[in-house]
N, C-alpha and C positions, 0 to 999 in steps of 0.2 A: 405728783403730776399728775392722777384724777380731779385733784382741786386746780392746779392752774386751766388743767382744758374745761371743766367746768365754769369755772369762772371767767374763761374768755367767748367760751361758749356762750354765756346768759349778757354777757357785755356786748357781742354780737346779734344776737337774739332782741335785747335793746335799742339797736339804733334802728335793726332793720323793723320793729313792731312801735318805735316813739320818732324815730328822731328820722329817719330816709324814710316818708311814708309815702306808695305811687298811688297818685290819685289826677282825676280828671277832671278840670274845671269845665262845666256846659253852662248855660244862658239862657234862655229867650221863652217863651212858649213852645216851643217843640224841642228842647233841651240839648241848644247847638254845642258841638263842639269845637271849645276853643284854644286848649293846652293841654300838653299830660306833663308832668313834671314831678318832681321828691319834692317832698315839705313836713315841718315837724309837726306836730298834729298839733299845735298850740296853735301855729297860722291855718286850722281850718276854717274861722271864720274873716267872714273879710264882712266888709265897713262900706265898699265902692258897689258899683251896678256900672252895669254894660246894656247901653241903649234904654236904660232903666229899669232896667229886670237885675234880681237878688244873683250872684252868680254861686253855681250850686259844686260841689266836690264830690266827686263820688271816689270811694276807697275801692281800691283794684285787689278786691279778695285772695284774686286766685295764682294775682304776682307777688303778696304777702304770701303767702303756702310753698310756691316755688319756690323762693329765697329761703326762708326756713327747711326747709327740707334739705335744701343744695347745701346750706352751713350745718346743718345736721349729718347728712352727710357723709360733707371733709372732718368734720371733728372725728366724728368715730371714726374714720380711716387713720387719719393721725394717730385716732387712740391705738388703735390695732398694730398699726408698723412702732409705736412709741413702745407697742407693748410685747412685742416681740425682740427686738432689741435687747430686754432684759436678759 
């Protein structure tokens, strides 16, 4: 049971930290906001320009920390529930 929970925890953390990274796309001399989305890490490099400026991806670190904290609390709660049933 512990190994399954731990492996599922690591899979979720991998998804949050590598596959679904929250980023803001900003561009221009004043770093104007363009969009906010979830992207894999390998898509953070862009080849296109917006009005002659290369867009900059800003990773939302606080959102990642909150998501990892929420996943950790959920897995720990699930562990405590399953531990008490035995």
